[in-house]
C-alpha positions in Angstrom: -41.2 -93.5 -57.5 -39.4 -92.7 -54.1 -35.9 -90.9 -54.6 -33.0 -92.9 -54.1 -31.0 -91.5 -51.0 -27.5 -90.3 -51.1 -24.4 -92.7 -50.7 -23.4 -92.2 -46.9 -20.0 -91.8 -48.8 -20.5 -88.8 -51.0 -22.7 -87.7 -47.2 -19.2 -88.0 -45.3 -17.4 -86.3 -47.8 -19.9 -83.4 -48.1 -20.0 -83.2 -44.4 -16.0 -82.7 -44.6 -16.2 -80.1 -46.7 -18.8 -78.0 -44.7 -16.9 -78.4 -41.7 -13.8 -76.6 -43.5 -15.4 -73.9 -44.8 -17.1 -72.6 -41.9 -14.2 -73.0 -39.6 -12.2 -71.5 -42.4 -14.9 -68.3 -42.2 -14.7 -68.8 -38.4 -11.0 -68.0 -38.5 -11.2 -65.2 -40.4 -11.1 -62.4 -38.2 -11.6 -58.7 -39.0 -9.0 -56.5 -37.9 -9.4 -52.9 -38.2 -7.3 -50.5 -36.9 -6.9 -46.2 -37.3 -4.0 -44.8 -38.6 -3.0 -41.2 -37.9 -2.6 -39.1 -41.5 -1.5 -35.4 -41.9 -3.9 -33.2 -41.0 -3.0 -30.9 -44.1 -0.8 -31.7 -47.4 2.6 -29.6 -46.5 4.5 -27.9 -49.1 7.6 -29.0 -50.2 10.9 -28.1 -52.4 9.4 -27.6 -56.6 5.6 -27.5 -55.7 4.7 -24.6 -57.8 1.8 -22.4 -56.7 -0.6 -19.8 -57.3 -0.6 -16.8 -55.4 -3.2 -14.5 -55.7 -3.8 -11.4 -54.0 -7.3 -9.9 -53.9 -7.1 -6.9 -56.2 -3.4 -6.6 -56.5 -2.2 -8.3 -60.0 1.3 -6.8 -59.5 2.0 -9.2 -56.1 0.1 -11.8 -57.5 2.3 -14.6 -59.5 2.8 -18.5 -60.1 6.1 -19.3 -58.0 8.1 -22.8 -57.8 9.3 -23.4 -54.4 13.2 -23.6 -54.6 15.1 -26.3 -53.1 16.1 -24.7 -49.7 12.3 -24.1 -49.0 11.9 -20.4 -49.7 10.0 -18.3 -52.5 10.7 -15.0 -53.6 8.0 -12.2 -53.5 7.8 -8.6 -54.3 7.9 -6.1 -51.9 8.4 -8.4 -49.3 11.2 -10.9 -50.6 11.8 -14.2 -49.7 9.6 -16.2 -47.6 9.4 -19.9 -46.2 7.1 -22.0 -47.9 8.5 -25.3 -47.6 7.1 -27.1 -44.4 3.5 -24.9 -44.3 0.1 -25.7 -45.4 -1.2 -23.4 -48.7 -3.3 -21.8 -45.8 -0.7 -21.1 -43.8 1.5 -19.9 -45.9 -1.1 -17.6 -47.5 -1.6 -15.9 -43.7 2.0 -15.4 -43.3 2.5 -13.7 -46.9 -0.6 -11.7 -45.9 1.2 -10.5 -42.3 4.0 -9.8 -44.4 2.4 -7.4 -46.8 0.5 -5.6 -44.0 3.6 -3.3 -43.5 3.7 -2.1 -47.0 0.4 -2.4 -47.7 -2.8 -0.1 -46.7 -5.6 -2.1 -46.0 -5.3 -5.8 -44.8 -4.7 -7.8 -47.7 -6.4 -10.8 -48.9 -4.1 -13.6 -50.1 -4.6 -17.2 -51.3 -2.6 -20.1 -52.3 -3.3 -23.1 -54.2 -1.3 -25.4 -55.9 -0.7 -25.3 -59.2 2.0 -28.3 -60.0 2.4 -31.2 -56.9 6.0 -31.9 -57.3 7.5 -32.4 -53.9 5.8 -35.5 -52.1 8.3 -38.4 -53.4 9.3 -41.1 -51.4 12.7 -43.8 -52.1 12.2 -47.7 -51.6 15.4 -48.9 -50.9 17.2 -52.5 -50.8 16.0 -56.1 -51.4 12.8 -55.4 -53.4 12.1 -56.0 -57.3 12.1 -52.2 -58.3 14.6 -49.8 -55.6 14.5 -46.3 -56.4 12.8 -43.1 -56.0 8.9 -42.6 -56.5 7.1 -39.9 -57.4 3.6 -39.6 -56.6 0.7 -37.0 -56.1 -1.0 -38.5 -52.9 -0.4 -40.1 -49.4 0.5 -43.3 -49.5 1.6 -46.0 -46.8 4.5 -48.6 -46.6 2.5 -51.4 -47.7 1.7 -49.4 -51.1 5.4 -48.4 -51.1 6.5 -52.0 -51.2 3.7 -53.3 -53.7 5.4 -50.3 -56.1 8.5 -51.8 -55.6 7.4 -54.5 -56.8 7.3 -56.6 -53.7 10.5 -58.2 -52.0 12.9 -60.3 -53.2 13.8 -63.9 -51.5 16.6 -62.6 -49.8 14.7 -59.8 -48.2 14.3 -59.9 -44.5 10.6 -58.9 -43.9 10.4 -58.4 -40.7 13.6 -55.8 -40.0 11.9 -53.0 -42.5 12.7 -49.9 -41.4 11.4 -46.2 -42.3 14.0 -43.7 -42.7 12.6 -39.9 -41.8 14.0 -36.8 -41.3 12.6 -33.5 -39.6 14.1 -29.9 -39.5 15.0 -29.6 -35.9 14.5 -26.0 -36.1 18.1 -24.5 -36.4 18.5 -25.5 -39.8 19.4 -28.9 -39.3 18.0 -32.1 -39.9 16.8 -34.5 -37.3 16.8 -38.0 -38.8 14.8 -41.2 -37.2 14.8 -44.6 -38.3 11.3 -46.4 -37.4 11.3 -50.4 -37.1 8.5 -52.4 -39.2 7.6 -55.9 -38.8 6.0 -56.8 -42.0 3.9 -59.6 -40.9 2.7 -57.2 -37.8 1.7 -55.2 -40.4 -0.2 -57.6 -42.7 -1.9 -58.7 -39.1 -2.8 -55.5 -38.0 -1.5 -55.8 -35.2 1.7 -54.2 -33.4 3.0 -50.7 -33.8 3.7 -48.5 -36.1 1.4 -50.7 -38.0 0.8 -49.5 -41.9 2.0 -45.7 -41.3 1.8 -42.9 -43.8 4.9 -42.2 -45.2 5.5 -38.7 -45.7 7.6 -36.7 -48.2 11.6 -38.0 -48.0 10.8 -41.0 -46.4 12.8 -43.8 -47.5 11.4 -47.6 -47.0 14.8 -49.7 -46.3 14.3 -53.5 -46.7 17.4 -55.3 -45.8 
């Protein structure tokens, strides 16, 4: 018995379906981009550090970075810690200790409790507020954590407000405009940028 041929109408709709699927796959172009990330984690206020001076228990201790960015250590007094990596702080402490210790001191710094990395999301999002985090996130992560946009959000007029010290005990504030549609499409600048501690994402 010969198999019965498929009905012409069925063949038509099957062909139309396959055409749509294939055209959809062709239009879904993979977009790749590279974004700069912080080269090392920068210490900040409220971080708790374990400072070890080799063969010197009297100088080794756990300390918290104060709101002014300083830590207090025996003999050498206050040391700037905020804005440095753990390795850079260890080198700074070792340099300060050289004038008080006979041999070249070997100093290590490790982060015991990470409390300084936080960002803020304000404006037309479901859950605005401060978010305390343990690792770097991007602007898309921040919007997602804040519950997404409200119906009134002007998503292509986002701003990232960032403050950085300018060296004379003052803060320099910059406003970085971000278009949500460009970020999702993987085009335009600054793209899906990595947020730094203290950054504020403003959704008008």
